[in-house]
C-alpha positions in Angstrom: 0.0 0.0 0.0 1.5 3.3 -1.1 1.7 6.3 1.3 0.4 9.4 -0.4 2.2 12.6 0.8 0.3 15.9 0.6 1.7 18.8 -1.3 4.5 20.6 0.6 4.6 18.0 3.4 7.6 15.9 2.3 10.0 17.3 4.9 7.5 16.7 7.7 6.9 13.1 6.5 10.6 12.5 6.3 11.0 13.9 9.9 8.3 11.4 11.1 9.7 8.6 8.9 6.1 7.6 8.4 5.2 4.3 6.7 2.0 2.4 6.2 1.0 -0.9 7.8 -1.2 -3.4 5.9 -4.4 -2.0 7.3 -3.5 1.5 6.2 -2.5 2.7 9.6 0.8 4.7 9.8 3.8 4.0 11.9 7.6 4.0 11.7 10.6 1.8 12.3 11.7 2.7 15.8 15.1 4.3 16.0 17.8 1.8 17.0 15.4 -1.2 16.8 17.6 -2.9 14.2 14.5 -5.0 13.1 13.3 -2.9 10.2 9.8 -3.6 11.3 7.2 -0.8 11.1 5.4 -0.3 14.4 2.1 1.6 14.7 2.4 5.0 16.3 -1.0 6.1 17.8 -0.5 9.8 17.0 0.5 9.2 13.4 -3.1 8.2 12.6 -4.3 11.7 13.5 -1.5 13.3 11.4 -2.4 11.2 8.4 -6.1 11.8 8.7 -5.8 15.5 9.0 -3.2 16.2 6.4 -4.9 13.8 3.9 -8.3 15.5 4.4 -6.7 19.0 4.0 -5.1 17.9 0.8 -8.4 16.4 -0.5 -10.3 19.6 0.1 -7.7 21.6 -1.8 -6.9 19.3 -4.7 -10.1 17.1 -4.7 -7.9 14.0 -5.2 -10.2 11.2 -3.9 -7.2 9.1 -3.1 -6.3 11.3 -0.2 -9.9 11.1 1.0 -9.6 7.3 0.9 -6.3 7.4 2.7 -7.9 9.4 5.5 -11.0 7.3 5.8 -8.9 4.1 5.8 -6.7 5.4 8.6 -9.8 6.3 10.6 -11.3 2.9 10.3 -8.0 1.2 11.2 -7.5 3.5 14.2 -10.9 2.5 15.6 -10.1 -1.2 15.1 -6.8 -0.7 17.0 -8.5 1.1 20.0 -10.1 -0.7 22.9 -12.9 -0.1 25.4 -12.4 1.3 28.8 -15.7 1.6 30.7 -17.9 3.4 28.2 -14.9 5.0 26.5 -12.7 4.2 23.5 -9.0 4.6 24.1 -5.8 4.1 22.0 -3.4 2.3 24.3 0.3 2.8 24.2 1.4 -0.8 25.0 4.1 -1.2 27.6 6.1 -3.3 25.1 5.9 -0.7 22.4 9.1 1.1 21.3 7.0 4.4 21.5 6.3 3.8 25.2 9.0 4.8 27.6 7.1 4.0 30.8 7.1 0.2 30.6 3.3 0.0 31.3 0.1 0.3 29.3 -1.5 3.8 29.3 -3.4 6.1 27.1 -2.8 9.8 26.4 -5.2 12.7 26.8 -3.3 14.5 24.0 -3.7 11.6 21.6 -7.4 11.1 22.6 -8.3 14.7 22.1 -6.7 14.8 18.6 -8.8 11.7 17.6 -11.9 13.5 19.0 -11.6 16.2 16.4 -10.2 13.9 13.7 -13.1 11.4 14.0 -15.6 14.3 13.8 -13.9 15.6 10.7 -14.3 12.1 9.2 -18.0 12.0 10.3 -18.7 15.3 8.6 -16.9 14.2 5.5 -18.5 10.7 5.2 -21.7 10.8 7.2 -20.6 7.4 8.7 -22.1 7.2 12.2 -19.3 4.9 13.3 -17.1 8.0 13.4 -19.8 10.0 15.2 -20.1 7.3 17.9 -16.3 7.0 18.2 -16.0 10.7 18.8 -18.3 10.6 21.8 -16.6 7.5 23.2 -13.2 9.3 22.9 -14.7 12.3 24.7 -15.7 10.0 27.5 -12.1 8.9 27.9 -11.1 12.5 28.9 -13.2 12.4 32.0 -11.8 9.2 33.6 -9.8 10.1 36.7 -6.1 9.3 37.0 -6.9 7.1 40.1 -9.0 4.9 37.8 -6.4 4.6 35.1 -7.6 7.6 33.2 -6.1 11.0 32.2 -8.2 13.5 34.1 -7.0 15.3 37.2 -9.7 16.9 39.3 -9.2 19.7 41.8 -11.1 22.6 43.3 -10.3 25.1 40.6 -11.1 22.8 37.7 -9.7 19.9 35.7 -6.5 19.2 33.7 -5.5 16.4 31.4 -2.3 14.3 31.3 -0.4 13.3 28.3 0.6 10.2 30.3 -1.0 9.6 33.7 1.1 9.3 36.8 0.3 9.4 40.5 0.6 13.2 40.3 -0.3 15.8 37.7 2.6 17.1 35.5 0.6 19.9 33.9 2.5 19.7 30.6 1.4 23.0 29.0 1.5 22.2 25.3 -0.4 18.9 25.8 -3.0 20.6 28.0 -3.6 23.5 25.5 -3.8 21.0 22.6 -6.5 19.1 24.4 -8.5 22.3 24.9 -8.0 23.3 21.2 -9.3 20.0 20.0 -12.2 20.1 22.5 -13.1 23.5 21.1 -13.0 22.3 17.5 -15.3 19.5 18.4 -17.7 21.7 20.4 -17.9 24.2 17.5 -18.9 21.5 15.0 -20.9 19.1 17.2 -22.5 21.6 19.7 -21.9 19.1 22.4 -23.0 20.5 25.8 -21.0 17.8 27.6 -17.8 18.8 25.8 -18.4 22.4 26.5 -18.7 21.7 30.2 -15.4 19.9 30.3 -13.7 22.6 28.3 -14.9 25.4 30.6 -13.9 23.5 33.7 -10.4 23.0 32.4 -10.0 26.6 31.2 -10.7 27.9 34.7 -7.9 25.8 36.2 -5.5 26.8 33.4 -6.2 30.5 34.0 -5.3 30.0 37.7 -2.0 28.2 37.0 -0.8 30.0 33.8 1.4 32.6 35.7 3.5 29.7 37.0 4.6 28.9 33.5 6.2 32.4 33.0 10.0 32.5 33.3 11.2 36.1 32.9 14.8 35.2 33.8 15.1 33.1 30.7 12.5 35.1 28.6 10.8 31.7 28.2 7.9 29.6 29.3 7.9 26.4 31.3 7.3 23.1 29.6 5.4 21.8 32.7 4.8 22.4 36.3 6.5 19.3 37.5 10.0 17.9 37.1 12.0 15.0 38.3 14.9 15.5 40.7 17.6 13.0 41.8 18.7 13.1 45.4 20.9 11.3 47.9 20.3 10.2 51.4 23.1 9.0 53.7 22.2 6.8 56.7 24.5 4.9 59.1 24.4 1.2 58.8 22.6 0.9 62.1 19.6 2.8 60.6 17.3 2.0 57.7 14.4 3.5 55.8 11.2 1.5 56.6 9.0 3.6 54.3 8.9 6.9 52.5 6.3 9.2 50.9 6.3 12.2 48.7 3.5 14.7 49.6 2.6 17.2 46.9 1.4 20.7 47.6 -2.2 19.5 46.9 -1.6 16.9 49.7 -1.5 14.0 47.4 0.7 11.3 48.9 2.8 8.9 46.8 4.8 6.1 48.3 8.4 5.6 47.2 9.2 2.3 45.5 12.5 0.6 46.4 13.5 -0.1 42.9 14.3 1.8 39.7 11.2 2.7 37.8 10.6 5.1 34.8 11.9 8.6 34.7 8.8 10.1 36.4 8.9 7.5 39.2 9.3 8.1 42.9 11.9 5.7 44.2 14.8 4.9 46.5 17.6 2.5 45.5 18.1 1.0 48.9 17.2 1.3 52.6 20.5 2.0 54.3 23.9 3.5 53.6 24.2 5.9 50.7 20.7 5.8 49.1 20.1 7.2 45.6 16.6 8.5 45.0 14.3 10.2 42.5 11.4 12.4 43.3 8.9 14.5 41.4 8.8 18.2 42.3 5.5 20.0 41.7 5.1 23.8 41.5 2.2 25.4 43.3 0.4 28.7 42.9 0.7 29.2 46.6 4.4 29.6 47.6 3.6 28.7 51.2 2.7 25.1 50.2 5.6 22.8 49.9 6.4 19.4 48.5 7.4 17.2 51.5 9.6 14.1 51.7 8.3 12.0 54.5 10.6 9.3 55.9 10.2 6.6 58.6 13.6 5.7 59.7 14.4 2.9 62.3 17.7 3.2 64.1 19.6 1.2 66.7 21.6 4.3 67.9 21.6 8.1 67.8 23.1 9.4 64.6 22.3 11.8 61.7 20.6 11.6 58.3 22.1 13.7 55.4 19.9 14.9 52.5 21.7 16.1 49.3 20.5 17.4 46.0 22.3 18.4 42.9 22.5 21.9 41.5 19.9 22.4 38.8 20.5 24.6 35.7 19.1 25.0 32.2 20.5 23.4 29.1 18.9 24.8 25.9 19.1 21.4 24.2 17.8 19.2 27.2 16.0 21.3 29.7 16.9 20.6 33.3 20.6 19.9 33.9 21.9 18.4 37.2 25.3 19.2 38.6 27.2 18.5 41.8 25.4 17.2 44.9 25.3 19.7 47.7 24.1 19.3 51.3 20.5 20.4 51.7 19.4 19.2 55.1 20.7 17.3 58.1 18.4 15.6 60.6 19.1 14.0 64.0 18.2 10.3 64.4 17.3 8.9 67.8 17.0 5.2 68.9 13.9 3.6 67.6 11.3 5.0 65.1 12.0 8.4 63.6 9.4 10.3 61.5 11.3 12.8 59.4 9.9 15.5 57.2 12.0 17.4 54.6 10.5 20.5 53.0 11.3 21.0 49.4 10.9 24.8 48.8 10.1 26.2 45.4 13.2 28.4 45.0 15.6 25.4 45.4 13.9 23.0 43.1 11.8 25.1 40.6 14.3 24.8 37.8 13.4 21.1 37.6 10.2 22.5 36.0 12.4 23.8 33.2 12.0 26.3 30.4 11.1 25.0 26.9 14.2 23.8 25.1 15.6 23.6 21.6 15.7 19.8 21.3 13.5 19.5 18.2 15.9 18.9 15.4 14.7 19.3 11.8 17.1 19.2 8.8 20.1 19.6 11.1 18.8 22.6 12.9 17.4 22.7 16.5 14.2 24.6 17.1 12.2 25.6 20.2 9.0 24.0 19.1 7.1 24.2 22.4 7.4 27.9 23.3 6.0 28.9 19.9 3.3 26.3 20.3 2.4 27.9 23.7 2.1 31.3 22.0 -0.1 30.0 19.2 -2.2 27.9 21.6 -2.8 30.8 24.0 -3.7 33.1 21.1 -6.3 30.5 20.0 -7.7 30.1 23.6 -8.1 33.9 23.7 -10.1 33.8 20.5 -12.2 31.0 21.9 -12.8 32.4 25.4 -12.0 36.2 25.2 -10.2 35.7 28.6 -7.6 38.5 28.8 -5.1 36.3 30.7 -4.5 34.2 27.6 -3.8 37.2 25.4 -1.6 38.7 28.1 0.8 35.8 28.1 0.6 35.1 24.4 1.9 38.7 23.8 4.4 38.6 26.6 5.9 35.3 25.4 6.0 36.5 21.8 7.9 39.5 23.0 10.4 37.2 24.7 11.4 35.6 21.4 12.6 39.0 20.1 15.1 39.2 23.1 16.7 35.8 22.5 19.3 37.0 20.0 20.8 39.2 22.8 21.0 36.5 25.4 24.1 34.3 25.7 22.2 31.3 26.8 20.6 31.0 23.4 23.8 31.8 21.5 24.5 28.3 20.3 25.5 26.8 16.9 22.8 25.0 14.9 20.0 26.7 16.9 17.3 28.7 15.1 15.5 31.3 17.2 12.6 31.3 14.8 9.5 29.2 14.7 9.7 26.2 12.4 6.0 25.6 12.1 
């Protein structure tokens, strides 16, 4: 089956290395796999549907329409049911899944929401209409139930990949809202509108936290991983440990090495390497807290060390030398220890957008420009001034980059690619 490439999209298709599987669904050979086998990539289905339909509407070449419809049908066949919802699972064994467990993504789901509705309007096939509403349902399943929705008092947010805590990845969140709005505009769905407005309210509250005047940039997310080190005497050991987020969500540490966003300790005594997730909060008086239950046979001390955190334009957060952060006395018996993780010390783990995206040998900051475009769209949708305020402010930042040494790197473009 031949992949048809829309006019002017060759470079993008080369970047994605997109190929078709037998059922017309797109994928790619994973980098470094060595197998030469094409694996399906959930998001590629959306890209192919949208770009093929756009090309059909311009050139009226029915082969592009057929390519889009075929990709839509194959996407539905590859999805599975979760409660009353339809979800596209990223399997734990997939090369495109770095978490080692099955999950589905709010970003992928929202893109299919609007893509399926486009196919319904084009074909009149009620299978696509039904699939759209089943996908909408998937956005309301709470994280605690294996879903992607995080509920809190100010509203709701959506996770690109669900963890025990919200990461608030800005581009993914905005993309979900944009696709929800496109669906609302065409379908007039009251249920979708309610979800959209609840999420907009929370984003308006948290948006100032994404602003980074020091780097004339915007944050990628409001959470970041931080390595740390505990040192305990051999007569003491950690019986249990928890990370408590500012919203009072408590996550137990695992005593093994999990995925990047995991909360874990490598051991229970001696020099213990760990990884935590730091979450920013709109209220500076609310901390992340590391809770430890330490059992000791003698009086001694516990040492807590964290690395310096800086910004790397190609990677994001960069960790340097470990430095003492806190020392706690240990008494004989059970010790309940709390270590406060204040914003100022750890906030760089929630790093500015970087220039990692490499196209045709040049590195671009894709996400900052996506943030600007997304907020501009949200202003058009909602007329909420906070979105326009930060869209203009962040656009203004880009004009200052050429004068900043941090962005003076070879093979980096300060312009938007898209």
